[in-house]
C-alpha positions as CSV (number, residue, x, y, z in Angstrom):
1,M,-20.8,-57.7,-18.8
2,A,-18.4,-60.0,-17.0
3,G,-14.8,-59.7,-18.1
4,Q,-15.4,-56.3,-19.8
5,M,-12.6,-53.8,-19.3
6,P,-13.6,-50.9,-17.1
7,P,-14.0,-47.6,-18.9
8,P,-10.9,-45.5,-19.0
9,E,-10.5,-42.8,-16.3
10,P,-11.5,-39.4,-17.6
11,V,-8.5,-37.2,-18.5
12,M,-8.3,-34.2,-16.3
13,D,-7.2,-31.6,-18.8
14,N,-7.0,-28.9,-16.2
15,E,-4.4,-30.7,-14.1
16,P,-1.4,-30.1,-16.4
17,H,-2.5,-26.5,-16.8
18,D,-2.8,-26.1,-13.0
19,L,0.7,-27.7,-12.6
20,R,2.2,-25.3,-15.1
21,A,0.6,-22.4,-13.4
22,R,1.9,-23.5,-10.0
23,N,5.4,-24.0,-11.5
24,K,5.3,-20.6,-13.1
25,Q,4.2,-18.9,-9.9
26,A,6.9,-20.7,-8.0
27,T,9.5,-19.5,-10.4
28,R,8.2,-16.0,-10.2
29,E,8.3,-16.1,-6.4
30,A,11.8,-17.5,-6.4
31,I,13.1,-14.7,-8.7
32,S,11.3,-12.0,-6.6
33,T,12.6,-13.4,-3.3
34,A,16.2,-13.5,-4.7
35,A,15.9,-9.9,-6.0
36,L,14.7,-8.5,-2.7
37,R,17.3,-10.5,-0.7
38,L,20.2,-9.3,-2.9
39,A,19.0,-5.7,-2.7
40,L,18.8,-5.9,1.1
41,E,22.3,-7.4,1.3
42,Q,23.8,-4.5,-0.6
43,G,22.5,-1.9,1.9
44,P,20.7,1.4,1.3
45,Q,21.9,1.7,-2.3
46,G,21.3,-2.0,-2.9
47,L,18.8,-1.6,-5.7
48,K,21.4,0.1,-8.0
49,L,24.0,-2.6,-7.3
50,V,21.9,-5.7,-8.1
51,R,22.4,-7.1,-11.6
52,V,20.0,-9.3,-13.5
53,T,22.6,-12.0,-13.8
54,D,23.0,-12.0,-10.0
55,I,19.2,-12.3,-9.4
56,A,18.9,-15.1,-12.0
57,S,21.8,-17.0,-10.4
58,A,20.5,-16.6,-6.9
59,A,17.0,-17.9,-8.1
60,G,18.5,-20.8,-9.9
61,V,17.3,-19.7,-13.3
62,A,18.8,-18.5,-16.6
63,P,18.9,-14.7,-17.3
64,R,16.6,-15.4,-20.2
65,T,14.0,-16.9,-17.8
66,Y,14.3,-13.8,-15.6
67,N,13.5,-11.6,-18.6
68,N,10.5,-13.8,-19.4
69,Y,9.0,-12.9,-16.1
70,F,10.1,-9.4,-15.3
71,S,11.1,-6.3,-17.2
72,S,13.0,-4.6,-14.4
73,R,14.5,-5.1,-11.0
74,E,11.8,-2.9,-9.5
75,E,9.1,-5.1,-10.9
76,A,10.8,-8.3,-9.6
77,I,11.3,-6.9,-6.1
78,C,7.7,-5.8,-5.8
79,A,6.2,-8.9,-7.4
80,F,5.0,-10.3,-4.0
81,Q,3.1,-7.1,-3.2
82,A,1.7,-7.0,-6.7
83,D,0.5,-10.6,-6.5
84,Q,-1.1,-9.9,-3.1
85,A,-2.9,-6.8,-4.5
86,R,-4.2,-8.7,-7.5
87,R,-5.7,-11.5,-5.3
88,L,-7.8,-9.1,-3.3
89,G,-10.8,-9.1,-5.7
90,R,-10.8,-12.9,-5.7
91,A,-10.5,-13.0,-2.0
92,L,-13.6,-10.8,-1.6
93,R,-15.6,-13.1,-4.0
94,S,-14.8,-16.1,-1.8
95,R,-16.5,-14.5,1.2
96,P,-20.0,-15.6,2.1
97,A,-22.6,-13.8,0.1
98,D,-24.6,-12.8,3.1
99,E,-21.7,-11.4,5.0
100,P,-21.9,-7.6,5.6
101,L,-19.8,-5.6,3.1
102,A,-17.4,-4.1,5.6
103,Q,-16.9,-7.4,7.3
104,A,-16.2,-9.2,4.0
105,I,-13.7,-6.6,2.8
106,T,-11.9,-6.6,6.1
107,A,-11.7,-10.3,6.3
108,A,-10.5,-10.6,2.7
109,T,-7.9,-7.8,3.1
110,I,-6.6,-9.2,6.3
111,D,-6.3,-12.7,4.8
112,V,-4.4,-11.5,1.7
113,F,-2.0,-9.0,3.3
114,T,-1.2,-10.6,6.6
115,N,-0.8,-14.3,5.7
116,P,2.1,-14.3,6.1
117,E,2.9,-11.1,8.0
118,P,5.0,-8.8,5.9
119,D,8.8,-8.9,6.2
120,R,9.6,-5.6,7.9
121,A,13.0,-5.1,6.2
122,G,11.7,-5.8,2.8
123,L,8.6,-3.6,3.2
124,A,10.8,-0.8,4.6
125,M,13.0,-0.9,1.5
126,I,10.1,-0.9,-0.8
127,M,8.5,2.1,1.0
128,S,11.7,4.1,1.3
129,T,13.0,3.7,-2.3
130,P,11.3,6.0,-4.8
131,E,11.6,3.5,-7.7
132,L,10.1,0.7,-5.6
133,Q,7.4,3.0,-4.3
134,G,6.3,3.7,-7.8
135,E,6.2,0.1,-8.8
136,A,4.2,-0.9,-5.7
137,L,1.8,2.0,-6.3
138,K,1.3,0.8,-9.9
139,A,0.5,-2.7,-8.7
140,F,-2.1,-1.4,-6.2
141,T,-3.7,0.8,-8.8
142,M,-4.1,-2.1,-11.2
143,A,-5.7,-4.1,-8.4
144,E,-8.4,-1.5,-7.7
145,E,-10.5,-2.4,-10.8
146,P,-11.0,-6.1,-10.0
147,L,-11.7,-5.2,-6.3
148,A,-14.3,-2.6,-7.4
149,V,-16.0,-5.2,-9.7
150,A,-16.1,-7.7,-6.8
151,I,-17.7,-4.9,-4.5
152,T,-20.2,-4.1,-7.2
153,E,-21.3,-7.7,-7.5
154,R,-22.1,-7.6,-3.8
155,V,-24.0,-4.3,-3.6
156,G,-25.8,-4.3,-6.9
157,D,-25.0,-3.3,-10.5
158,D,-26.1,0.3,-11.1
159,P,-24.2,3.5,-12.0
160,Q,-24.3,4.8,-8.4
161,S,-23.1,1.6,-6.8
162,D,-20.4,1.3,-9.5
163,L,-19.0,4.7,-8.6
164,S,-19.2,3.9,-4.9
165,A,-17.4,0.6,-5.5
166,H,-14.5,2.3,-7.3
167,V,-14.1,4.9,-4.6
168,L,-14.2,2.3,-1.9
169,A,-11.7,0.1,-3.7
170,A,-9.3,3.0,-4.0
171,A,-9.8,3.8,-0.3
172,V,-9.0,0.2,0.7
173,A,-5.8,0.2,-1.4
174,G,-4.8,3.4,0.2
175,A,-5.6,2.1,3.7
176,V,-3.3,-0.9,3.1
177,R,-0.4,1.4,2.1
178,V,-1.0,3.8,5.0
179,A,-1.2,0.9,7.4
180,G,2.1,-0.4,6.1
181,R,3.9,2.9,6.7
182,H,2.4,3.3,10.2
183,W,3.4,-0.3,11.1
184,L,7.0,0.4,10.0
185,S,7.2,3.7,11.9
186,T,5.9,2.3,15.2
187,T,8.3,1.1,17.8
188,N,7.3,-2.3,19.1
189,P,4.2,-2.3,16.9
190,P,1.3,-4.7,17.3
191,S,0.7,-7.3,14.5
192,F,0.3,-5.9,11.0
193,A,-3.2,-7.5,11.1
194,D,-4.2,-5.3,14.0
195,V,-2.9,-2.1,12.4
196,L,-4.5,-3.0,9.0
197,R,-7.8,-3.8,10.7
198,D,-7.7,-0.4,12.5
199,A,-7.0,1.4,9.2
200,L,-9.8,-0.4,7.4
201,R,-12.3,0.4,10.2
202,R,-11.7,4.1,9.5
203,I,-12.8,4.0,5.8
204,L,-15.3,1.1,5.5
205,P,-19.1,1.6,5.8
206,T,-20.4,0.8,9.2
207,R,-24.1,1.6,9.0
208,P,-26.4,-1.4,8.6
209,A,-27.9,0.1,5.5
210,D,-24.5,0.2,3.8
211,D,-23.5,-3.3,4.7
212,R,-25.5,-5.1,2.0
């Protein structure tokens, strides 16, 4: 009808939620980046010298905000690695359904862990500090289950494939850690993507019958 007001635009309820999620993730990343930077600046014993108030100040947040996100310095420093590991299952689900399993896992893993390429100094500190090694290992262990579920969805849901998926997920997580150590120990190494791809090639199924 002429002159009638147009209907109101639909309210996108998910937009505020998405914005809040992005803001929370940005705060989490800022705190984690500040924690790792301060630890590196302090030298070999840097982890013990970094205080929560220092991290919060460097990240531009209140100490209470820091405590809302992290329960320890170790958890804060390893947050980036933990977030990467938890994204791996989602990354595999985003691969084309008809892509061979080994190719899909490799592409997803390379995308998650090499974009951007790891910071060598930060990764070296994490892998050489026992407290940080334990925190990083915990993050990878927690990520194995969603990765195994994503693998099972691709190969079929039965007891045998479920076991194989969990074994494969653990192997992939292990390959990422080993690739990181090898990359750090190599003088003038190739890109981490090349090292990681080589590590994955050694544990992923390659027979056509396995690449379902």
